[in-house]
N, C-alpha and C positions, 0 to 999 in steps of 0.2 A: 511376155510377147514371144511367139514362135517365129523363128526366122532361121532358114537353113544355114548352118555354120555360124549362127549368131552367138554372142558371149554374154548374154543377159545374166546367166548363172555364175560365170567365171569372171566377168568383167572387173569386179572389184579386186580380185586377187591378181589379175594381170596388170591392173593399174599400179598395185603396190610393187610389182616387179619393175615397171618402167620408171616409177618415181624413185625407187631405190637405186637403180642404175644411174639416173641422173645426178642424185645426191652424191653418190660415190665419186664422181669426177669433179665435184666442187667448182661448178661454173659460177662466174660473177653474178649472173642473172638466169632466170628461167629460160630454157630453150623454147623456141616456137615448137608447137606440137602439130604433127601431120598424121592423118590416117588416109591412105589411098583408097581403102575399101571400107567406108564408114558403115554402110549398111543400116542397121537399126540401132546404132550407137550403144552397144553393149558395154564398150570400153570408154568411148568418147563422153558419155554422160558423166563419168566420174571426173574427168578432166574439166568439164564444163563447170563444176562447182568451184574451181580454183579462181578464176577470173583475173589472174595475174600474168597470164601469157597469151600469145596469139595462138588460136586453135583453128585448124583448117580440116574440114572433112570432105574428101573427094569420093565420088563413086561414078562407075560408068553407066549405072542405071539412072538415067535422067529423070525418070518418074519419082524415084525415092528421094533424090535431091530436091525436086519440086515440092515434095510432101514436106520435107523439114523446113524449107524456106517459107512454105505457106503457113506452117504452125508458128513460125516467128512473126507472122503478120496477123495471127489471131484465128486462123482456119482450124476447124475441128473436124476430125475424121468422122465419117458416117457410122452409126451404130447399127445399120441394117444393109443387107446386100443380098438379093435373090440371085439364083443362078443365071437367069436371063441377063441381068445387069453385069454379072461377072464376065460372061462370055462376050458381051458387048465391049467391055473394057479391054478384054484380052485381045480382041481383034482390032482395037482402035490404034491409030497411029499418032494420035494427039498426045503430047506429053502433059501429064496433069498429077496433081497432088493425089486426087481420088484413085487414079489408076495405080500409083506408087503403093498406096495404102492397101487397096482391095486386092492387088496382085499378091501381096504377102499374107494379109490378115485373113483372108478368106480361101487359102490354099492349104493343102495337106502339108504338115510338117513346116509351114512357112516358106515352102518352095515357090518361087515366083511363077504364078500362073500355071502350075503343074496339074491342078485339078480342083474343083470347087468344093469347099467344105463349109457348110452352112452353119453347123453347130459343133461345139466342143463340150466334152464331159469333164467335170472335175469333182473331186470329193469334198464334201462338207461334213460336219460333225453328224448331220442327220442323214447322210447318205450321199449318193450321186446326184448331180445336178447338171442339167443341159443348158448351155447359154449360147446365144448367137456369137459366132466367131468375131463378127465385125465389132459387136458391143464390147466383148471382153478385150480385144486387142486395141480398140479406140481408148479405153481407159489407160492401157499401158502407154500408147504413144503420147497421150495428153500429159502424163506424169513425166515422161522423158523430155518432152518439149520444154518443160519448165527448167530442166537441168542444162539444156544446150543453147539457151538464148544468145550466149556470147560466142558461139562457134559459127565460123564462116563455112557455108556449104556450097560446094562447087561440083558440077558434072565434068567428068573428063576421064580419059584413059591414063592410067598410072605411068605408062611408058613416056608420056609427053611431060611429066614432072622433072624438075631438076633441083631438088632440095639441097641445101647446104647448111651446116651447123644447126640441125633440127633433131628433135627427138620423134622418132618415126615407129609407129605400130602397123604391121601389115597383117591383115587376115584375109588371105586371097582364096579363091575356090581351091580346095585341095586337090592334089593330083589323083587321089583315090576316089574322088566324088563320082557316085554312080550315075549322076545326072549330066555328065559332060556332054552327052549326045543331044541333050536339049538345045533348041535354038537360043535360049536364055543362058546357057552354060558352055560357052566356047572360051577356053582359056589355055594359053601356052605357058605351062609351068617352067619349061626350061628357059624361056625368055624372062620369065619373072625372076628366076634366081640370078641370072646374068645381071639384071637391072639392080636388085638389092645388094649384090656383090659391089657394084660400083658405088651405090648410095652409101655403103658402109665405110668408105675411105674417109668421109669427113662428116658423118652423122651417126647418131645412136640409132641403130635399126634392130627392132625385135620382130620376129615373124613367127606367126602361129601355124602350125602344120602337124601332121603325124610323123613325117620324116623329112630329111633335108640332105643336101649334098655334103660331102665329107668335110668341106672347109667351113661349114656352119656347125656350131656346138650347141648342144642342149643345155639350157640353164634352169629349166623348171618343166614339171609335168604333173598332170592330174587326171584321174579317171573321170570320165563324164558319160552321161546317158545321151544317146543320139537316136532320134526317132528315124526309122527307115521301114517304109511300107507298113505303117502302123504299129511297128514293134520297137521296143527299146533295145538298143544295142550298146554295150559298154566299150567305149573308145578311150584311148590315152592321148589327151591334149598335150601338146608339147611347145615350148617356146625356145626359139634358136636365135643365136647371134653370131656374127662372122668370128672366126678363130682369132683374128688380130685384136678384136675387142675383148674376146674371152681371155686372152693371154694377159691383158692388163688388169684383170681382177684378181685380187688375193683370195686365198682359200676361205677365209672367214665370211666374205661377202658372198661367195658362191653358195656356201652352206646356208647362210641366212635366206637367201632367195629361194632355195629349194624348200624351205619351210612355209612359205606362203601358200 
């Protein structure tokens, strides 16, 4: 599933970092888990398999949340979408599961309604094969939907949340995002870091970014390929936690996490 900034490829490794941090502090019971930028559930799907904790996925994109809630009721995403339909959904003001799915599944690099992409090419043993973008991504969404049935999905702005004693993973729009100028990508990174700084006072908060303020320390990194204008670019994905939490970790656990 292609989704701008999504963590489908790195999700399991990020999950292991979060799970290890929680185990290290030896809580009496599993913490409630929160993702304020749940997107297409690249990390959430791994938590969804546990079933022994409350899991909540928020996103400011109401259409994406509508899509996940619809899948829980049995809705299946369409496997076809022409350009006319794509443009109609892009102009629409009505929140819908279909709009949430098509806006990502049929757009270049999974960037929400950035431009129509009807087919995608992938390699097989017999050579290259073209497949409908909607069809290929529908299969992915259907698979993920089975993994997140126990997750509560809610639409809302992260700044309105007031979490306490939770395990939190944040995957916000990155400050270096080249699509910040789009109407779909308006994000105040300075406000975000102020917010997670406050959350870190009584939560375990882990943030994905390429860089962070000085009071947030990197605990894990990995090279990853990022599509940009149809070309692959190598980026270094990093996870950060606040320095107060970082200082509570011993050297052995820091080394262990770096190996994930």
